[in-house]
All heavy atoms as an XYZ file, in Angstrom:
885
protein
N     -37.325    -13.904     -3.351
C     -36.338    -12.866     -3.582
C     -36.022    -12.116     -2.293
O     -34.898    -11.702     -2.091
C     -36.858    -11.925     -4.674
C     -35.825    -11.008     -5.197
S     -34.509    -11.962     -5.993
C     -33.635    -10.691     -6.777
N     -37.031    -11.937     -1.436
C     -36.780    -11.269     -0.157
C     -35.817    -12.067      0.705
O     -35.001    -11.487      1.417
C     -38.094    -11.039      0.593
C     -38.836     -9.839      0.070
O     -38.248     -8.966     -0.555
N     -40.134     -9.801      0.310
N     -35.923    -13.385      0.645
C     -35.008    -14.240      1.416
C     -33.578    -14.071      0.910
O     -32.636    -13.990      1.699
C     -35.453    -15.700      1.295
C     -34.629    -16.661      2.078
C     -34.830    -16.531      3.574
O     -35.871    -16.007      4.005
O     -33.920    -16.939      4.320
N     -33.424    -13.997     -0.398
C     -32.102    -13.802     -0.985
C     -31.507    -12.468     -0.540
O     -30.346    -12.397     -0.140
C     -32.194    -13.865     -2.514
C     -30.908    -13.557     -3.206
C     -29.883    -14.484     -3.225
C     -30.712    -12.327     -3.823
C     -28.685    -14.202     -3.852
C     -29.529    -12.041     -4.453
C     -28.507    -12.986     -4.470
N     -32.288    -11.411     -0.585
C     -31.791    -10.095     -0.174
C     -31.459    -10.059      1.315
O     -30.509     -9.400      1.727
C     -32.817     -9.016     -0.513
C     -33.011     -8.748     -2.002
C     -34.117     -7.725     -2.201
C     -31.728     -8.283     -2.628
N     -32.235    -10.768      2.117
C     -31.962    -10.815      3.547
C     -30.625    -11.512      3.824
O     -29.854    -11.081      4.672
C     -33.088    -11.548      4.278
C     -32.975    -11.498      5.792
C     -34.010    -12.374      6.459
N     -33.881    -13.785      6.125
C     -32.963    -14.610      6.647
N     -32.094    -14.163      7.508
N     -32.934    -15.879      6.295
N     -30.337    -12.558      3.067
C     -29.086    -13.290      3.255
C     -27.899    -12.456      2.787
O     -26.871    -12.379      3.465
C     -29.135    -14.640      2.511
C     -30.165    -15.553      3.164
C     -27.780    -15.307      2.489
C     -30.440    -16.822      2.390
N     -28.007    -11.814      1.641
C     -26.894    -11.055      1.064
C     -26.672     -9.716      1.777
O     -25.568     -9.174      1.755
C     -27.156    -10.836     -0.451
C     -27.198    -12.176     -1.174
C     -26.125     -9.933     -1.088
C     -25.899    -12.942     -1.142
N     -27.675     -9.194      2.447
C     -27.600     -7.879      3.075
C     -26.446     -7.765      4.065
O     -25.747     -6.756      4.115
C     -28.928     -7.561      3.761
C     -29.062     -6.117      4.105
O     -28.410     -5.266      3.516
N     -29.915     -5.829      5.057
N     -26.198     -8.793      4.867
C     -25.123     -8.723      5.857
C     -23.753     -8.640      5.197
O     -22.853     -7.975      5.696
C     -25.199     -9.893      6.826
C     -25.110    -11.249      6.193
C     -25.384    -12.329      7.214
C     -25.766    -13.595      6.496
N     -26.510    -14.477      7.329
N     -23.600     -9.291      4.046
C     -22.329     -9.209      3.328
C     -22.117     -7.822      2.722
O     -20.994     -7.304      2.731
C     -22.267    -10.273      2.232
C     -22.366    -11.672      2.776
C     -23.519    -12.423      2.613
C     -21.312    -12.233      3.472
C     -23.610    -13.700      3.120
C     -21.387    -13.512      3.982
C     -22.547    -14.235      3.814
O     -22.637    -15.502      4.328
N     -23.178     -7.231      2.226
C     -23.085     -5.881      1.661
C     -22.680     -4.881      2.740
O     -21.817     -4.025      2.516
C     -24.423     -5.483      1.000
C     -24.419     -4.031      0.586
C     -24.705     -6.377     -0.193
N     -23.262     -5.000      3.919
C     -22.907     -4.096      5.025
C     -21.442     -4.257      5.396
O     -20.725     -3.261      5.598
C     -23.832     -4.350      6.228
C     -25.248     -3.903      5.902
C     -23.320     -3.635      7.483
C     -26.288     -4.317      6.916
N     -20.952     -5.487      5.483
C     -19.537     -5.710      5.810
C     -18.611     -5.149      4.735
O     -17.563     -4.577      5.050
C     -19.267     -7.199      6.005
C     -19.714     -7.780      7.332
C     -19.573     -9.296      7.315
C     -18.902     -7.193      8.462
N     -18.987     -5.289      3.473
C     -18.141     -4.763      2.402
C     -18.139     -3.233      2.388
O     -17.119     -2.616      2.073
C     -18.591     -5.319      1.056
C     -18.365     -6.823      0.876
C     -18.978     -7.298     -0.431
C     -16.906     -7.167      0.941
N     -19.254     -2.622      2.750
C     -19.293     -1.160      2.847
C     -18.403     -0.687      3.987
O     -17.648      0.283      3.836
C     -20.745     -0.670      3.012
C     -21.516     -0.861      1.709
C     -20.780      0.798      3.439
C     -22.998     -0.611      1.826
N     -18.471     -1.354      5.125
C     -17.615     -0.993      6.260
C     -16.153     -1.162      5.880
O     -15.311     -0.326      6.220
C     -17.970     -1.839      7.494
C     -19.338     -1.441      8.026
C     -16.924     -1.678      8.592
C     -19.870     -2.363      9.106
N     -15.846     -2.224      5.152
C     -14.470     -2.451      4.713
C     -13.974     -1.328      3.805
O     -12.830     -0.894      3.911
C     -14.377     -3.785      3.979
O     -13.104     -3.984      3.460
N     -14.839     -0.855      2.929
C     -14.420      0.208      2.012
C     -14.240      1.547      2.727
O     -13.503      2.407      2.253
C     -15.412      0.348      0.868
O     -16.649      0.829      1.348
N     -14.906      1.737      3.855
C     -14.740      2.987      4.603
C     -13.357      3.110      5.226
O     -12.904      4.220      5.514
C     -15.804      3.094      5.703
C     -17.217      3.343      5.226
C     -18.174      3.336      6.411
C     -17.317      4.638      4.461
N     -12.693      1.989      5.447
C     -11.359      2.035      6.023
C     -10.278      1.963      4.953
O      -9.122      1.710      5.249
C     -11.179      0.910      7.049
C     -11.844      1.224      8.338
C     -13.121      0.775      8.601
C     -11.205      2.010      9.277
C     -13.743      1.084      9.787
C     -11.826      2.318     10.470
C     -13.097      1.852     10.725
N     -10.623      2.224      3.723
C      -9.656      2.287      2.640
C      -9.181      3.715      2.441
O      -8.511      4.306      3.288
N      -9.545      4.283      1.338
C      -9.120      5.637      0.989
C      -9.676      6.710      1.934
O      -8.939      7.626      2.297
C      -9.513      5.942     -0.460
C      -8.986      7.267     -0.956
S      -7.188      7.397     -0.869
C      -6.740      6.520     -2.325
N     -10.938      6.643      2.356
C     -11.422      7.682      3.281
C     -10.626      7.744      4.579
O     -10.485      8.812      5.177
C     -12.876      7.291      3.557
C     -13.278      6.506      2.385
C     -12.043      5.783      1.942
N     -10.091      6.611      5.031
C      -9.327      6.600      6.274
C      -8.076      7.473      6.167
O      -7.659      8.088      7.144
C      -8.942      5.170      6.646
C      -8.147      5.094      7.905
C      -6.813      4.878      8.018
C      -8.631      5.259      9.235
N      -6.438      4.892      9.326
C      -7.538      5.122     10.098
C      -9.882      5.517      9.776
C      -7.660      5.229     11.472
C      -9.998      5.616     11.147
C      -8.906      5.476     11.978
N      -7.491      7.541      4.988
C      -6.286      8.354      4.803
C      -6.550      9.831      5.090
O      -5.663     10.549      5.556
C      -5.749      8.196      3.382
C      -5.229      6.812      3.019
C      -4.857      6.773      1.544
C      -4.066      6.419      3.884
N      -7.769     10.280      4.841
C      -8.097     11.683      5.058
C      -8.693     11.932      6.438
O      -8.427     12.967      7.055
C      -9.082     12.165      3.985
C      -8.491     12.072      2.603
C      -8.934     11.105      1.708
C      -7.480     12.935      2.205
C      -8.393     11.005      0.442
C      -6.929     12.836      0.938
C      -7.389     11.871      0.067
O      -6.839     11.777     -1.176
N      -9.482     11.006      6.938
C     -10.194     11.203      8.194
C      -9.281     11.019      9.403
O      -9.478     11.659     10.435
C     -11.408     10.245      8.272
C     -12.090     10.297      9.615
C     -12.381     10.570      7.163
N      -8.276     10.188      9.298
C      -7.426      9.895     10.453
C      -6.735     11.133     11.006
O      -6.474     11.216     12.201
C      -6.411      8.836     10.104
C      -5.365      9.344      9.146
C      -4.352      8.329      8.812
N      -3.465      8.923      7.817
C      -2.666      8.262      7.069
N      -2.608      6.963      7.194
N      -1.918      8.869      6.190
N      -6.447     12.102     10.172
C      -5.787     13.313     10.653
C      -6.723     14.172     11.491
O      -6.277     14.913     12.361
C      -5.236     14.134      9.482
C      -4.129     13.430      8.745
C      -4.282     13.090      7.415
C      -2.951     13.092      9.388
C      -3.270     12.445      6.737
C      -1.928     12.441      8.720
C      -2.101     12.116      7.383
N      -8.020     14.076     11.229
C      -8.992     14.828     12.017
C      -9.292     14.144     13.347
O      -9.630     14.806     14.324
C     -10.300     15.015     11.235
C     -10.121     15.832      9.997
C     -10.345     15.275      8.758
C      -9.723     17.158     10.073
C     -10.176     16.026      7.605
C      -9.553     17.910      8.927
C      -9.776     17.356      7.691
N      -9.181     12.838     13.385
C      -9.516     12.086     14.599
C      -8.311     11.963     15.533
O      -8.426     12.166     16.734
C     -10.047     10.684     14.232
C     -11.313     10.807     13.393
C     -10.319      9.864     15.483
C     -11.807      9.489     12.847
N      -7.160     11.618     14.980
C      -5.966     11.359     15.777
C      -4.855     12.332     15.412
O      -4.785     12.825     14.295
C      -5.448      9.934     15.539
C      -6.453      8.866     15.829
C      -7.051      8.164     14.799
C      -6.797      8.561     17.132
C      -7.969      7.175     15.052
C      -7.716      7.560     17.398
C      -8.302      6.875     16.361
N      -3.967     12.516     16.354
C      -2.767     13.302     16.077
C      -1.774     12.383     15.378
O      -1.580     11.232     15.778
C      -2.175     13.801     17.402
C      -0.969     14.676     17.218
C      -0.450     15.176     18.563
O      -1.273     15.524     19.413
O       0.769     15.191     18.726
N      -1.135     12.880     14.342
C      -0.219     12.054     13.562
C       1.014     11.728     14.379
O       1.681     12.608     14.912
C       0.169     12.760     12.266
C       0.998     11.906     11.353
C       0.440     10.796     10.739
C       2.326     12.197     11.116
C       1.181     10.002      9.895
C       3.085     11.409     10.274
C       2.506     10.307      9.666
O       3.253      9.518      8.842
N       1.331     10.435     14.494
C       2.455     10.001     15.316
C       3.580      9.376     14.508
O       4.480      8.800     15.074
C       2.012      8.975     16.350
O       0.722      9.120     16.749
N       3.506      9.427     13.230
C       4.553      8.848     12.409
C       4.083      7.590     11.705
O       3.013      7.057     11.981
N       4.895      7.079     10.782
C       4.470      5.933      9.972
C       4.429      4.605     10.734
O       3.840      3.650     10.261
C       5.518      5.883      8.855
C       6.695      6.584      9.419
C       6.175      7.610     10.372
N       5.050      4.524     11.897
C       5.074      3.264     12.636
C       4.001      3.176     13.709
O       4.003      2.256     14.509
C       6.443      3.066     13.296
C       7.539      2.874     12.266
O       7.211      2.389     11.162
O       8.689      3.200     12.563
N       3.073      4.103     13.737
C       2.053      4.095     14.779
C       0.954      3.075     14.465
O       0.795      2.624     13.335
C       1.434      5.487     14.937
O       0.675      5.803     13.810
N       0.186      2.736     15.477
C      -0.910      1.779     15.326
C      -2.018      2.356     14.455
O      -2.771      1.613     13.828
C      -1.443      1.343     16.711
C      -2.421      0.164     16.594
C      -2.165      2.493     17.392
C      -1.762     -1.129     16.371
N      -2.099      3.667     14.375
C      -3.120      4.323     13.565
C      -2.947      3.962     12.091
O      -3.919      3.818     11.358
C      -3.062      5.852     13.770
C      -3.397      6.175     15.221
C      -4.005      6.578     12.836
C      -3.072      7.588     15.619
N      -1.710      3.796     11.676
C      -1.443      3.446     10.281
C      -1.866      2.012      9.952
O      -2.156      1.701      8.805
C       0.051      3.609      9.981
C       0.553      5.021     10.105
C      -0.033      5.946      9.064
O      -0.251      5.498      7.919
O      -0.290      7.100      9.397
N      -1.899      1.140     10.956
C      -2.235     -0.258     10.681
C      -3.702     -0.591     10.944
O      -4.108     -1.736     10.743
C      -1.343     -1.178     11.525
O      -1.563     -0.945     12.890
N      -4.496      0.372     11.375
C      -5.925      0.119     11.634
C      -6.655     -0.384     10.383
O      -7.412     -1.358     10.476
C      -6.600      1.363     12.243
C      -6.148      1.520     13.688
C      -8.114      1.268     12.163
C      -6.676      2.754     14.375
N      -6.467      0.201      9.196
C      -7.165     -0.337      8.012
C      -6.805     -1.783      7.710
O      -7.672     -2.573      7.341
C      -6.723      0.585      6.879
C      -6.320      1.837      7.538
C      -5.759      1.444      8.869
N      -5.547     -2.157      7.900
C      -5.139     -3.531      7.637
C      -5.779     -4.495      8.625
O      -6.275     -5.561      8.241
C      -3.603     -3.645      7.712
O      -3.024     -2.701      6.820
C      -3.141     -5.047      7.347
N      -5.781     -4.117      9.896
C      -6.383     -4.965     10.926
C      -7.873     -5.144     10.660
O      -8.400     -6.263     10.702
C      -6.133     -4.364     12.326
C      -4.644     -4.416     12.655
C      -6.954     -5.088     13.390
C      -4.252     -3.615     13.876
N      -8.569     -4.064     10.373
C     -10.010     -4.137     10.122
C     -10.292     -4.918      8.844
O     -11.257     -5.686      8.785
C     -10.614     -2.725     10.082
C     -10.583     -2.148     11.487
C     -12.027     -2.738      9.528
C     -11.089     -0.763     11.625
N      -9.451     -4.765      7.846
C      -9.624     -5.507      6.599
C      -9.542     -7.014      6.843
O     -10.377     -7.768      6.354
C      -8.578     -5.062      5.587
C      -8.841     -5.592      4.210
O      -9.940     -6.017      3.896
N      -7.814     -5.581      3.385
N      -8.553     -7.467      7.612
C      -8.438     -8.893      7.906
C      -9.571     -9.386      8.794
O     -10.058    -10.500      8.622
C      -7.083     -9.221      8.542
C      -5.976     -9.295      7.525
C      -4.897     -8.434      7.580
C      -6.009    -10.222      6.485
C      -3.879     -8.491      6.647
C      -5.005    -10.290      5.546
C      -3.943     -9.426      5.632
O      -2.954     -9.483      4.701
N     -10.019     -8.578      9.742
C     -11.154     -8.969     10.582
C     -12.430     -9.122      9.747
O     -13.205    -10.064      9.954
C     -11.374     -7.958     11.699
C     -10.355     -7.984     12.835
C     -10.619     -6.846     13.811
C     -10.397     -9.318     13.552
N     -12.626     -8.216      8.815
C     -13.806     -8.315      7.957
C     -13.697     -9.517      7.023
O     -14.684    -10.220      6.790
C     -14.032     -6.999      7.189
C     -14.510     -5.931      8.173
C     -15.020     -7.170      6.046
C     -14.705     -4.577      7.599
N     -12.509     -9.796      6.506
C     -12.323    -10.980      5.666
C     -12.649    -12.252      6.445
O     -13.347    -13.135      5.938
C     -10.888    -11.061      5.142
C     -10.594    -10.117      4.012
C      -9.167    -10.288      3.538
C      -8.852     -9.351      2.400
N      -7.505     -9.554      1.865
N     -12.165    -12.349      7.676
C     -12.451    -13.527      8.491
C     -13.930    -13.625      8.839
O     -14.509    -14.719      8.846
C     -11.595    -13.506      9.762
C     -10.103    -13.740      9.544
C      -9.344    -13.555     10.850
C      -9.853    -15.119      8.975
N     -14.565    -12.487      9.100
C     -15.999    -12.483      9.392
C     -16.800    -12.939      8.175
O     -17.744    -13.729      8.305
C     -16.451    -11.079      9.824
O     -15.647    -10.647     10.920
C     -17.902    -11.065     10.223
N     -16.426    -12.458      7.003
C     -17.113    -12.871      5.768
C     -16.937    -14.370      5.543
O     -17.892    -15.070      5.198
C     -16.600    -12.059      4.554
C     -17.042    -12.676      3.240
C     -17.071    -10.622      4.639
N     -15.743    -14.885      5.788
C     -15.501    -16.315      5.603
C     -16.348    -17.140      6.567
O     -16.972    -18.129      6.180
C     -13.995    -16.633      5.768
C     -13.215    -16.077      4.575
C     -13.758    -18.131      5.899
C     -11.727    -16.135      4.730
N     -16.399    -16.729      7.820
C     -17.205    -17.455      8.813
C     -18.680    -17.411      8.440
O     -19.383    -18.436      8.497
C     -16.952    -16.893     10.223
C     -15.534    -17.232     10.677
C     -17.978    -17.423     11.221
C     -15.085    -16.514     11.925
N     -19.176    -16.243      8.036
C     -20.579    -16.137      7.633
C     -20.871    -16.964      6.384
O     -21.948    -17.560      6.268
C     -20.954    -14.675      7.408
C     -21.064    -13.806      8.652
C     -21.269    -12.345      8.272
C     -22.179    -14.295      9.552
N     -19.926    -16.998      5.447
C     -20.112    -17.816      4.251
C     -20.196    -19.297      4.599
O     -21.033    -20.023      4.057
C     -18.979    -17.578      3.253
C     -19.059    -16.318      2.407
C     -17.785    -16.138      1.605
C     -20.259    -16.348      1.502
N     -19.336    -19.746      5.495
C     -19.360    -21.157      5.900
C     -20.702    -21.493      6.544
O     -21.319    -22.512      6.221
C     -18.185    -21.465      6.849
C     -16.865    -21.417      6.083
C     -18.362    -22.835      7.504
C     -15.639    -21.489      6.968
N     -21.168    -20.632      7.431
C     -22.444    -20.870      8.111
C     -23.595    -20.900      7.108
O     -24.427    -21.808      7.121
C     -22.681    -19.804      9.201
C     -21.685    -19.978     10.338
C     -24.111    -19.853      9.718
C     -21.663    -18.835     11.331
N     -23.641    -19.900      6.219
C     -24.747    -19.830      5.254
C     -24.698    -20.950      4.224
O     -25.737    -21.460      3.807
C     -24.760    -18.474      4.556
C     -25.288    -17.368      5.450
O     -25.961    -17.688      6.444
O     -25.016    -16.188      5.151
N     -23.495    -21.337      3.800
C     -23.395    -22.401      2.804
C     -23.792    -23.751      3.400
O     -24.403    -24.569      2.722
C     -21.994    -22.451      2.212
C     -21.711    -21.254      1.316
S     -20.123    -21.309      0.536
C     -20.486    -22.406     -0.820
N     -23.470    -23.972      4.667
C     -23.905    -25.213      5.311
C     -25.414    -25.195      5.535
O     -26.070    -26.227      5.410
C     -23.169    -25.414      6.631
C     -21.746    -25.864      6.424
C     -21.071    -26.222      7.719
C     -19.660    -26.716      7.430
N     -18.997    -27.195      8.640
N     -25.950    -24.023      5.866
C     -27.392    -23.913      6.083
C     -28.167    -24.159      4.783
O     -29.233    -24.767      4.791
C     -27.725    -22.514      6.619
C     -29.160    -22.356      7.072
C     -29.510    -20.933      7.468
C     -28.478    -20.272      8.323
N     -28.835    -18.880      8.672
N     -27.638    -23.683      3.669
C     -28.305    -23.832      2.372
C     -27.897    -25.104      1.633
O     -28.346    -25.336      0.521
C     -27.989    -22.619      1.477
C     -28.488    -21.303      2.013
C     -29.995    -21.197      1.995
O     -30.638    -21.848      1.146
O     -30.530    -20.462      2.838
N     -27.010    -25.910      2.230
C     -26.515    -27.158      1.630
C     -25.869    -26.924      0.270
O     -26.178    -27.600     -0.717
C     -27.633    -28.198      1.515
C     -28.105    -28.655      2.865
O     -27.318    -28.733      3.804
N     -29.390    -28.937      2.967
N     -24.969    -25.954      0.207
C     -24.248    -25.650     -1.022
C     -22.860    -26.279     -0.970
O     -22.285    -26.459      0.094
C     -24.132    -24.137     -1.211
C     -25.447    -23.381     -1.362
C     -25.187    -21.890     -1.394
C     -26.174    -23.818     -2.613
N     -22.321    -26.563     -2.132
C     -20.985    -27.152     -2.214
C     -19.954    -26.074     -2.514
O     -20.274    -24.916     -2.616
C     -20.965    -28.217     -3.293
C     -21.888    -29.348     -2.956
C     -21.820    -30.399     -3.994
N     -22.788    -31.441     -3.665
C     -22.646    -32.685     -4.008
N     -21.606    -33.055     -4.704
N     -23.561    -33.565     -3.684
N     -18.723    -26.484     -2.661
C     -17.589    -25.600     -2.976
C     -17.324    -24.595     -1.862
O     -17.022    -23.433     -2.121
C     -17.804    -24.869     -4.297
O     -17.992    -25.767     -5.342
N     -17.418    -25.047     -0.623
C     -17.170    -24.162      0.511
C     -15.717    -23.717      0.526
O     -15.428    -22.535      0.744
C     -17.551    -24.862      1.836
C     -19.051    -25.098      1.898
C     -17.089    -24.048      3.034
C     -19.509    -25.866      3.114
N     -14.797    -24.627      0.257
C     -13.370    -24.290      0.318
C     -13.004    -23.285     -0.763
O     -12.297    -22.305     -0.494
C     -12.511    -25.566      0.210
C     -12.767    -26.444      1.441
C     -11.039    -25.223      0.077
C     -12.103    -27.784      1.387
N     -13.478    -23.492     -1.981
C     -13.193    -22.557     -3.073
C     -13.742    -21.162     -2.773
O     -13.070    -20.154     -2.979
C     -13.779    -23.088     -4.384
C     -13.639    -22.170     -5.599
C     -12.177    -22.050     -5.972
C     -14.459    -22.689     -6.740
N     -14.953    -21.116     -2.241
C     -15.574    -19.833     -1.912
C     -14.828    -19.137     -0.782
O     -14.641    -17.920     -0.818
C     -17.053    -20.049     -1.531
O     -17.695    -20.765     -2.580
C     -17.761    -18.732     -1.315
N     -14.376    -19.890      0.203
C     -13.643    -19.285      1.321
C     -12.273    -18.775      0.889
O     -11.830    -17.713      1.353
C     -13.506    -20.280      2.466
S     -15.071    -20.622      3.276
N     -11.615    -19.495      0.004
C     -10.322    -19.010     -0.509
C     -10.536    -17.736     -1.316
O      -9.782    -16.771     -1.180
C      -9.635    -20.106     -1.359
C      -9.185    -21.251     -0.457
C      -8.443    -19.535     -2.130
C      -8.676    -22.462     -1.202
N     -11.564    -17.718     -2.142
C     -11.869    -16.515     -2.923
C     -12.219    -15.350     -2.003
O     -11.806    -14.218     -2.246
C     -13.015    -16.786     -3.883
N     -12.957    -15.622     -0.920
C     -13.334    -14.563      0.018
C     -12.129    -14.049      0.785
O     -12.074    -12.869      1.143
C     -14.392    -15.062      0.991
N     -11.152    -14.903      1.042
C      -9.959    -14.431      1.736
C      -9.110    -13.544      0.833
O      -8.550    -12.545      1.285
C      -9.120    -15.599      2.249
C      -7.936    -15.162      3.055
C      -8.113    -14.657      4.329
C      -6.663    -15.221      2.537
C      -7.046    -14.223      5.073
C      -5.575    -14.800      3.264
C      -5.765    -14.298      4.551
N      -9.016    -13.901     -0.429
C      -8.235    -13.088     -1.358
C      -8.946    -11.786     -1.694
O      -8.321    -10.725     -1.754
C      -7.944    -13.878     -2.633
C      -7.081    -15.121     -2.445
C      -6.967    -15.869     -3.753
C      -5.717    -14.756     -1.892
N     -10.249    -11.879     -1.941
C     -11.046    -10.707     -2.289
C     -12.477    -10.988     -1.843
O     -13.178    -11.773     -2.484
C     -10.964    -10.475     -3.811
C     -11.511     -9.154     -4.249
C     -10.908     -7.962     -3.868
C     -12.637     -9.092     -5.047
C     -11.424     -6.752     -4.271
C     -13.152     -7.878     -5.459
C     -12.539     -6.722     -5.065
O     -13.060     -5.516     -5.468
N     -12.927    -10.393     -0.735
C     -14.224    -10.748     -0.145
C     -15.409    -10.644     -1.099
O     -16.317    -11.473     -1.048
C     -14.373     -9.767      1.015
C     -13.000     -9.363      1.362
C     -12.229     -9.412      0.082
N     -15.398     -9.660     -1.977
C     -16.511     -9.515     -2.916
C     -16.632    -10.723     -3.834
O     -17.735    -11.162     -4.161
C     -16.345     -8.232     -3.730
C     -17.441     -7.918     -4.733
C     -18.777     -7.764     -4.023
C     -17.109     -6.668     -5.509
N     -15.509    -11.287     -4.223
C     -15.523    -12.461     -5.091
C     -16.163    -13.658     -4.393
O     -16.958    -14.388     -5.000
C     -14.098    -12.799     -5.532
C     -13.923    -13.923     -6.535
C     -14.641    -13.601     -7.827
C     -12.458    -14.171     -6.780
N     -15.863    -13.863     -3.122
C     -16.486    -14.940     -2.369
C     -17.985    -14.754     -2.231
O     -18.760    -15.709     -2.348
N     -18.418    -13.516     -2.011
C     -19.845    -13.226     -1.887
C     -20.543    -13.444     -3.228
O     -21.660    -13.967     -3.277
C     -20.064    -11.794     -1.354
C     -21.531    -11.427     -1.378
C     -19.495    -11.657      0.046
N     -19.897    -13.083     -4.311
C     -20.484    -13.292     -5.644
C     -20.617    -14.789     -5.943
O     -21.651    -15.226     -6.459
C     -19.643    -12.574     -6.731
C     -20.053    -13.014     -8.122
C     -19.778    -11.073     -6.584
N     -19.594    -15.588     -5.611
C     -19.695    -17.036     -5.783
C     -20.884    -17.588     -4.997
O     -21.662    -18.388     -5.510
C     -18.424    -17.742     -5.317
C     -17.294    -17.717     -6.295
C     -16.030    -18.110     -5.896
C     -17.461    -17.323     -7.609
C     -14.964    -18.105     -6.768
C     -16.406    -17.302     -8.497
C     -15.158    -17.695     -8.068
N     -20.995    -17.162     -3.753
C     -22.099    -17.623     -2.904
C     -23.446    -17.213     -3.495
O     -24.378    -18.015     -3.545
C     -21.931    -17.070     -1.494
C     -23.103    -17.325     -0.597
C     -23.412    -18.608     -0.188
C     -23.907    -16.283     -0.164
C     -24.499    -18.851      0.637
C     -24.983    -16.515      0.655
C     -25.289    -17.813      1.060
N     -23.545    -15.972     -3.944
C     -24.811    -15.484     -4.504
C     -25.188    -16.250     -5.771
O     -26.362    -16.603     -5.965
C     -24.715    -13.991     -4.798
N     -24.219    -16.549     -6.607
C     -24.500    -17.298     -7.836
C     -24.982    -18.704     -7.501
O     -25.950    -19.205     -8.089
C     -23.258    -17.331     -8.757
C     -23.015    -15.942     -9.338
C     -23.421    -18.367     -9.860
C     -21.712    -15.807    -10.076
N     -24.326    -19.354     -6.539
C     -24.759    -20.703     -6.156
C     -26.142    -20.684     -5.514
O     -26.952    -21.584     -5.741
C     -23.735    -21.333     -5.212
C     -22.448    -21.724     -5.900
S     -21.320    -22.662     -4.869
C     -20.709    -21.395     -3.766
N     -26.435    -19.651     -4.732
C     -27.744    -19.545     -4.096
C     -28.843    -19.274     -5.117
O     -29.926    -19.878     -5.057
C     -27.714    -18.438     -3.034
C     -28.903    -18.340     -2.098
C     -29.042    -19.624     -1.292
C     -28.720    -17.160     -1.168
N     -28.579    -18.412     -6.082
C     -29.549    -18.140     -7.147
C     -29.790    -19.397     -7.971
O     -30.938    -19.709     -8.324
C     -29.069    -16.969     -8.035
C     -29.156    -15.654     -7.261
C     -29.884    -16.883     -9.317
C     -28.495    -14.488     -7.967
N     -28.726    -20.137     -8.264
C     -28.876    -21.369     -9.034
C     -29.709    -22.389     -8.262
O     -30.556    -23.075     -8.846
C     -27.499    -21.939     -9.358
C     -27.572    -23.136    -10.275
O     -28.274    -23.059    -11.303
O     -26.915    -24.151     -9.960
N     -29.482    -22.494     -6.964
C     -30.274    -23.414     -6.147
C     -31.750    -23.016     -6.141
O     -32.631    -23.868     -6.279
C     -29.744    -23.436     -4.715
C     -30.519    -24.351     -3.817
C     -30.061    -24.235     -2.390
C     -31.009    -25.035     -1.514
N     -30.881    -24.701     -0.134
N     -32.029    -21.730     -5.994
C     -33.420    -21.259     -6.000
C     -34.072    -21.467     -7.371
O     -35.242    -21.818     -7.454
C     -33.484    -19.789     -5.599
C     -33.187    -19.541     -4.150
C     -33.216    -18.070     -3.780
O     -33.460    -17.227     -4.670
O     -32.990    -17.768     -2.606
N     -33.309    -21.266     -8.431
C     -33.833    -21.462     -9.788
C     -34.173    -22.926    -10.019
O     -35.226    -23.254    -10.576
C     -32.808    -20.986    -10.813
C     -33.295    -21.039    -12.246
C     -32.212    -20.646    -13.225
N     -31.009    -21.451    -13.099
C     -30.825    -22.642    -13.685
N     -31.780    -23.175    -14.411
N     -29.696    -23.299    -13.530
N     -33.299    -23.820     -9.583
C     -33.573    -25.252     -9.736
C     -34.772    -25.678     -8.894
O     -35.569    -26.502     -9.326
C     -32.351    -26.069     -9.346
C     -31.240    -26.012    -10.364
C     -30.052    -26.817     -9.923
C     -28.923    -26.711    -10.939
N     -27.713    -27.427    -10.495
N     -34.913    -25.110     -7.697
C     -36.045    -25.451     -6.830
C     -37.354    -24.965     -7.447
O     -38.376    -25.671     -7.404
C     -35.854    -24.859     -5.449
N     -37.348    -23.780     -8.036
C     -38.588    -23.272     -8.662
C     -38.926    -24.050     -9.936
O     -40.092    -24.273    -10.235
C     -38.464    -21.783     -8.968
O     -37.513    -21.546     -9.983
N     -37.914    -24.490    -10.667
C     -38.154    -25.305    -11.855
C     -38.699    -26.675    -11.456
O     -39.549    -27.233    -12.154
C     -36.876    -25.455    -12.670
N     -38.246    -27.190    -10.346
C     -38.714    -28.486     -9.848
C     -40.178    -28.392     -9.405
O     -40.939    -29.327     -9.590
C     -37.834    -28.940     -8.685
C     -37.992    -30.379     -8.325
C     -37.345    -31.289     -9.360
O     -36.754    -30.860    -10.340
N     -37.465    -32.566     -9.132
N     -40.567    -27.257     -8.833
C     -41.948    -27.068     -8.387
C     -42.914    -26.944     -9.572
O     -44.054    -27.337     -9.472
C     -42.071    -25.832     -7.502
C     -41.490    -26.011     -6.130
C     -41.611    -24.750     -5.297
O     -41.898    -23.681     -5.817
N     -41.364    -24.891     -4.006
N     -42.449    -26.377    -10.677
C     -43.310    -26.198    -11.841
C     -43.633    -27.528    -12.510
O     -44.632    -27.653    -13.190
C     -42.655    -25.261    -12.849
C     -42.644    -23.837    -12.378
C     -42.001    -22.931    -13.398
C     -41.971    -21.500    -12.901
N     -41.323    -20.591    -13.854
N     -42.744    -28.493    -12.321
C     -42.957    -29.812    -12.966
C     -43.935    -30.591    -12.190
O     -44.853    -30.747    -11.834
C     -41.649    -30.611    -13.040
C     -40.686    -29.923    -13.972
C     -41.904    -32.035    -13.470
C     -39.342    -30.583    -14.063
């Protein structure tokens, strides 16, 4: 179980960082930067960070799925691009299933 938590921990941290640039950014940006209008780069920072985190999650999923010899890499990556939490949940379910099958195999 510790191995599972160690693997999933990096995804949880990325999803928390992603959520910080959602609604909280709308309130915090006025304290950090001077408002320059709707076309400024400050307005697009959440979108840029969101796509960077999505790509990072996809890359980490590909690496971890190849390391754990799991299938459905393409389906998981598409799900992670559309909604990163969904891709992480798919990965976690496949990893739990693999560990469950391995422990059942050891008991026999």
